[in-house]
C-alpha positions as CSV (number, residue, x, y, z in Angstrom):
1,M,6.6,9.4,15.0
2,R,6.2,11.5,18.1
3,R,2.8,12.6,16.8
4,Y,1.7,9.0,16.1
5,A,2.8,8.1,19.6
6,E,0.7,10.9,21.1
7,L,-2.3,9.7,19.0
8,V,-1.9,6.1,20.3
9,Q,-1.8,7.4,23.9
10,G,-4.8,9.7,23.3
11,A,-6.8,6.9,21.6
12,L,-6.2,4.4,24.4
13,Q,-7.4,7.0,26.9
14,T,-10.8,7.0,25.2
15,L,-11.3,3.3,26.2
16,P,-13.3,2.4,29.4
17,E,-10.9,2.2,32.3
18,E,-11.4,-1.6,32.7
19,A,-10.4,-2.1,29.1
20,R,-7.6,0.4,29.0
21,P,-4.1,-1.0,28.8
22,A,-1.2,0.5,30.8
23,V,1.2,2.2,28.3
24,T,4.9,2.9,28.7
25,C,6.4,5.0,25.9
26,V,10.0,4.7,25.1
27,S,11.5,7.4,22.9
28,L,13.8,6.2,20.2
29,D,14.9,9.7,19.3
30,V,18.6,10.5,19.8
31,A,19.2,14.1,20.6
32,R,21.4,16.0,18.1
33,S,23.8,16.9,20.9
34,A,24.4,13.1,21.4
35,R,25.3,12.9,17.7
36,A,27.9,15.7,17.9
37,G,31.3,14.6,16.9
38,F,30.2,11.6,14.9
39,S,30.1,11.3,11.1
40,P,26.6,10.9,9.7
41,R,27.3,7.1,9.1
42,L,28.5,6.6,12.7
43,A,25.7,8.7,14.1
44,N,23.2,6.4,12.3
45,W,24.8,3.3,13.7
46,R,24.8,4.8,17.1
47,H,21.2,5.8,16.8
48,H,20.1,2.2,16.0
49,A,22.3,0.7,18.7
50,V,20.7,3.1,21.3
51,C,17.3,2.1,20.0
52,A,18.0,-1.6,20.6
53,L,19.3,-0.9,24.1
54,R,16.4,1.3,25.1
55,V,13.7,-1.1,24.0
56,R,15.3,-4.2,25.4
57,S,15.9,-2.4,28.7
58,A,12.3,-1.1,28.8
59,V,10.9,-4.6,28.1
60,R,12.9,-6.1,31.0
61,R,11.9,-3.2,33.3
62,T,8.2,-3.1,32.6
63,Q,7.3,-6.7,31.7
64,P,4.6,-5.6,29.2
65,D,1.9,-7.8,27.8
66,V,2.5,-6.4,24.3
67,V,5.2,-4.3,22.7
68,H,4.1,-1.9,20.0
69,L,6.8,-0.6,17.7
70,L,5.2,2.5,16.2
71,D,7.5,2.8,13.2
72,G,8.1,0.0,10.7
73,S,11.6,1.3,10.0
74,H,12.5,0.0,13.5
75,A,11.0,-3.5,13.0
76,Y,14.5,-5.0,13.0
77,L,14.1,-4.8,16.8
78,V,11.6,-7.6,16.7
79,K,14.4,-10.1,16.3
80,L,16.4,-8.5,19.1
81,L,13.6,-8.9,21.6
82,P,12.6,-11.9,23.6
83,R,10.0,-14.2,22.0
84,R,7.6,-13.0,24.6
85,P,5.8,-10.6,24.9
86,P,4.3,-10.5,21.4
87,V,5.4,-7.5,19.2
88,V,3.0,-5.4,17.1
89,V,4.5,-3.2,14.3
90,T,2.9,-0.2,12.6
91,V,4.0,0.2,9.0
92,H,3.3,3.7,7.7
93,D,4.9,3.4,4.3
94,L,7.7,1.7,2.4
95,I,9.0,4.8,0.7
96,P,12.8,3.9,1.1
97,V,12.1,0.4,-0.4
98,L,10.1,1.9,-3.3
99,T,12.8,4.5,-3.9
100,A,15.5,1.8,-4.0
101,R,13.4,-0.1,-6.5
102,G,13.0,2.9,-8.7
103,E,9.2,3.1,-8.1
104,L,9.5,6.6,-6.6
105,P,11.9,9.4,-7.6
106,G,14.7,10.5,-5.4
107,P,18.3,9.6,-4.5
108,A,19.0,6.0,-3.9
109,P,19.1,5.1,-0.2
110,S,22.5,4.3,1.2
111,R,23.8,0.8,1.7
112,L,23.1,1.1,5.5
113,A,19.6,2.3,4.9
114,R,18.9,-0.6,2.4
115,W,20.4,-3.1,4.9
116,L,18.3,-1.8,7.8
117,W,15.2,-1.8,5.8
118,S,15.9,-5.4,4.7
119,L,16.2,-6.3,8.4
120,S,13.1,-4.4,9.2
121,L,11.0,-6.1,6.6
122,G,12.3,-9.4,8.0
123,G,11.3,-8.3,11.5
124,T,7.9,-7.3,10.3
125,T,7.3,-10.8,9.0
126,C,8.1,-12.2,12.5
127,A,5.8,-9.8,14.4
128,A,2.7,-11.1,16.1
129,G,0.7,-8.3,14.7
130,V,1.2,-5.9,11.7
131,L,-0.8,-2.6,11.3
132,A,-0.9,-0.8,8.0
133,V,-2.1,2.8,8.2
134,S,-4.0,2.5,4.9
135,E,-5.1,-0.2,2.5
136,H,-2.5,1.0,0.0
137,T,0.3,0.5,2.5
138,R,-1.2,-3.0,3.2
139,Q,-1.0,-3.7,-0.6
140,D,2.6,-2.6,-0.7
141,L,3.4,-5.0,2.2
142,V,1.6,-7.9,0.5
143,R,3.5,-7.1,-2.8
144,L,7.0,-6.6,-1.3
145,T,7.1,-9.1,1.7
146,P,6.1,-12.7,2.2
147,L,3.6,-11.6,4.8
148,C,0.2,-13.4,4.5
149,P,-2.4,-10.8,3.7
150,S,-4.6,-12.0,6.5
151,R,-1.9,-11.1,9.0
152,I,-2.0,-7.4,8.1
153,G,-4.7,-5.2,9.5
154,V,-5.6,-1.8,8.3
155,V,-6.0,0.7,11.2
156,Y,-6.5,4.3,10.0
157,S,-4.9,6.9,12.1
158,A,-7.0,9.5,13.8
159,V,-7.1,13.1,12.4
160,G,-5.5,14.3,15.7
161,V,-6.6,18.0,15.3
162,P,-7.3,19.7,18.6
163,E,-10.9,20.6,19.2
164,E,-10.0,24.3,19.3
165,W,-8.6,24.0,15.8
166,R,-11.7,22.5,14.3
167,D,-14.0,24.6,12.1
168,D,-17.6,25.0,13.2
169,P,-19.7,23.7,10.3
170,E,-22.7,25.5,11.8
171,G,-20.8,28.7,12.2
172,S,-19.2,31.1,9.8
173,G,-16.9,28.6,8.1
174,N,-13.2,28.8,7.8
175,G,-10.9,31.8,7.9
176,S,-11.3,32.8,4.3
177,H,-14.9,33.9,5.1
178,R,-13.5,36.6,7.4
179,A,-12.5,40.0,6.3
180,G,-8.8,40.3,5.5
181,P,-6.3,39.7,2.7
182,P,-7.3,37.5,-0.2
183,P,-7.0,33.8,0.4
184,F,-3.9,31.9,-0.8
185,I,-3.1,28.4,-2.0
186,L,-1.4,26.4,0.7
187,H,1.0,23.5,0.3
188,L,2.5,21.5,3.2
189,G,5.4,19.1,2.8
190,N,9.1,18.6,2.8
191,N,11.7,18.7,0.0
192,A,11.6,14.9,-0.7
193,A,10.8,14.3,-4.4
194,Y,7.6,12.3,-3.6
195,K,6.1,15.4,-1.9
196,N,6.1,17.1,-5.3
197,R,6.9,20.7,-4.2
198,E,8.1,21.2,-7.8
199,G,4.6,20.3,-9.0
200,A,3.0,22.6,-6.5
201,L,5.1,25.5,-8.0
202,R,4.1,24.6,-11.5
203,I,0.4,24.3,-10.6
204,G,0.6,27.6,-8.7
205,A,2.1,29.3,-11.8
206,L,-0.8,28.0,-13.9
207,V,-3.4,29.3,-11.4
208,R,-1.8,32.7,-11.4
209,R,-2.4,33.0,-15.1
210,E,-6.1,33.3,-14.3
211,C,-6.1,34.5,-10.7
212,P,-3.6,36.8,-8.9
213,I,-3.1,34.6,-5.9
214,R,-0.1,33.8,-3.7
215,L,1.3,30.3,-3.0
216,V,2.4,29.5,0.5
217,L,4.7,26.5,0.9
218,A,5.0,25.4,4.5
219,G,7.8,23.0,5.5
220,P,11.6,23.1,5.5
221,A,13.5,25.8,3.7
222,P,13.5,25.3,-0.1
223,T,16.4,23.8,-2.0
224,E,18.3,26.0,-4.5
225,A,16.7,24.0,-7.3
226,L,13.2,24.9,-6.0
227,R,14.2,28.6,-5.7
228,R,15.5,28.5,-9.3
229,L,12.3,26.9,-10.5
230,A,10.2,29.5,-8.8
231,D,12.3,32.2,-10.5
232,D,12.0,30.5,-13.9
233,L,8.3,30.2,-13.6
234,G,8.0,33.9,-12.7
235,M,6.7,32.9,-9.2
236,A,9.6,34.1,-7.1
237,A,7.7,37.2,-6.0
238,H,4.4,35.3,-5.5
239,V,5.7,32.5,-3.2
240,D,5.9,32.6,0.5
241,W,8.2,30.0,1.9
242,R,7.2,29.2,5.5
243,P,10.0,27.1,7.1
244,D,9.3,25.2,10.3
245,V,5.9,26.6,11.1
246,S,4.6,26.0,14.6
247,D,1.3,24.2,15.3
248,V,-0.4,27.6,16.0
249,E,0.9,29.0,12.7
250,L,-0.1,25.9,10.8
251,H,-3.6,26.2,12.2
252,E,-3.9,29.7,11.1
253,L,-2.7,28.8,7.6
254,Y,-5.3,26.1,7.3
255,R,-8.0,28.5,8.5
256,S,-6.9,31.3,6.2
257,A,-6.1,29.4,3.0
258,G,-8.4,29.4,0.0
259,V,-7.4,25.8,-0.8
260,L,-4.9,23.2,0.3
261,L,-3.0,21.9,-2.7
262,F,-1.5,18.5,-2.1
263,P,-0.1,16.9,-5.3
264,S,1.9,14.3,-3.6
265,L,3.3,11.3,-5.6
266,Y,3.0,9.0,-2.6
267,E,1.5,9.0,0.9
268,G,1.3,6.1,3.3
269,F,-1.6,7.9,4.9
270,G,-1.7,11.6,4.4
271,W,-2.5,13.7,7.4
272,P,-2.5,17.3,5.9
273,P,-5.7,16.9,3.8
274,L,-7.6,15.6,6.8
275,E,-6.2,18.4,9.0
276,A,-7.3,20.9,6.4
277,M,-10.8,19.4,6.2
278,A,-11.1,19.5,10.0
279,C,-10.2,23.2,9.9
280,G,-12.7,24.0,7.2
281,C,-10.2,24.3,4.3
282,P,-11.2,22.7,1.0
283,V,-8.7,20.3,-0.5
284,V,-7.3,19.6,-4.0
285,C,-5.0,16.7,-4.1
286,S,-3.5,14.0,-6.2
287,N,-5.1,10.6,-6.8
288,A,-1.9,8.7,-5.9
289,A,-1.3,6.0,-3.4
290,S,-3.5,6.2,-0.2
291,L,-4.9,9.6,-0.9
292,P,-8.2,8.6,-2.6
293,E,-9.1,6.2,0.2
294,V,-8.3,8.8,2.8
295,V,-10.0,11.9,1.3
296,G,-12.9,10.0,-0.2
297,A,-15.4,12.2,-2.0
298,A,-14.4,15.3,0.0
299,A,-11.6,16.6,-2.3
300,L,-11.1,17.3,-6.0
301,L,-8.5,14.9,-7.4
302,A,-6.3,14.5,-10.4
303,A,-3.0,12.7,-11.3
304,P,0.0,14.3,-9.6
305,D,1.6,15.1,-13.0
306,D,-1.7,16.6,-14.3
307,H,-0.7,20.1,-13.4
308,A,-3.3,21.6,-15.7
309,G,-6.1,19.5,-14.1
310,L,-5.0,20.3,-10.5
311,A,-4.8,24.0,-11.4
312,R,-8.4,23.9,-12.8
313,H,-9.6,22.3,-9.6
314,C,-7.9,25.1,-7.6
315,L,-9.5,27.8,-9.8
316,E,-12.9,26.1,-9.4
317,V,-12.6,26.2,-5.6
318,L,-11.4,29.8,-5.6
319,S,-13.9,31.1,-8.0
320,K,-17.1,29.2,-7.2
321,P,-18.5,29.6,-3.7
322,A,-20.9,26.8,-4.1
323,V,-18.1,24.3,-4.9
324,R,-16.1,25.6,-2.0
325,A,-19.0,25.3,0.4
326,E,-19.8,21.8,-0.7
327,L,-16.1,20.6,-0.3
328,I,-16.0,22.1,3.2
329,K,-19.2,20.3,4.1
330,R,-17.9,17.0,2.7
331,G,-14.6,17.5,4.5
332,H,-16.3,17.8,7.9
333,E,-18.2,14.6,7.2
334,N,-15.1,12.8,6.0
335,T,-13.1,13.5,9.1
336,K,-15.7,11.6,11.1
337,R,-14.3,8.4,9.8
338,F,-11.0,9.1,11.5
339,T,-11.8,9.5,15.2
340,L,-9.7,8.6,18.2
341,E,-12.4,6.1,19.3
342,R,-12.2,4.1,16.0
343,F,-8.4,4.3,16.2
344,A,-8.5,2.9,19.7
345,A,-10.8,0.1,18.7
346,G,-8.5,-1.0,15.9
347,L,-5.5,-0.9,18.2
348,L,-7.2,-2.9,20.9
349,D,-8.3,-5.5,18.4
350,T,-4.7,-5.8,17.1
351,Y,-3.3,-6.2,20.6
352,S,-5.9,-8.9,21.4
353,R,-5.0,-10.8,18.3
354,A,-1.3,-10.6,19.1
355,L,-1.9,-11.9,22.7
356,A,-3.9,-14.8,21.2
357,T,-0.7,-15.9,19.5
358,V,1.0,-16.5,22.8
359,G,1.5,-20.2,23.3
360,Q,0.7,-21.1,19.7
């Protein structure tokens, strides 16, 4: 959420000064040091209690016109705040709810998590404004809450890639055009089941039958189950695990990769494909959830469990320069839909609508 907060601030800075709202950011992170000595359950309770105190204190201190909760999982705070000022909530996804319902794989959320999400969904229905980061997330909200569809606006996030990261479409293209080692397949994601790291390994193994390429998995350290799978697939020697990459390292990975492989089972929005496109890296991804609306015609898509189809797409990008060049070109065009200026316009419209509810 820190990244989304930075994008909100950056977007609002693009507005004319006379239309630019003053912004006070309140961090809801609780440092690990402050959680020391607490059991995980007590640490979670303490985290949410601190969140409530910080937000209430900030509202009293700053007297804002609008409160914007940037994470739908904290929407329970709506009912703990005064009726005025109006509250706007951004909902990125409903992954814990979908997992609890068995619609996504993964361990069932704890009782505390289910209870908090129930409160947050209730808080969302009481908010003066609700932002969904994609049409798919909006549809999930319509399906799983009593919210009236007309109350939910779709405001796409900005790409948020620094200008110095962006590939020059008029120049030499991305890093794989430079002399150096052969390009690799890049996957970016955590170990949650919906990120489909297992699928990425299986797809990488299929690609290696035709092309001696490496697979780079950036994100947290792999689980033992993932390491065993890599070994069973004969991929252990051909996989580079890149835990906790820095922004600079991630930029270089995007610039050097032959293709970004993103076979996710679910995304509320999906930043990595857009980041890759901005850096001049072609994208192969799943056709699940929000990804088709975000990548448009600028990526090659297949179902997340169609490992053979996704592997064929990767091979097509890696072996056919014309396909690669066309995807890079389309990627540049696609990222123009996700500018800070458009993001700011959507935010400002939502704030205006929320303010219009005052007194109603």
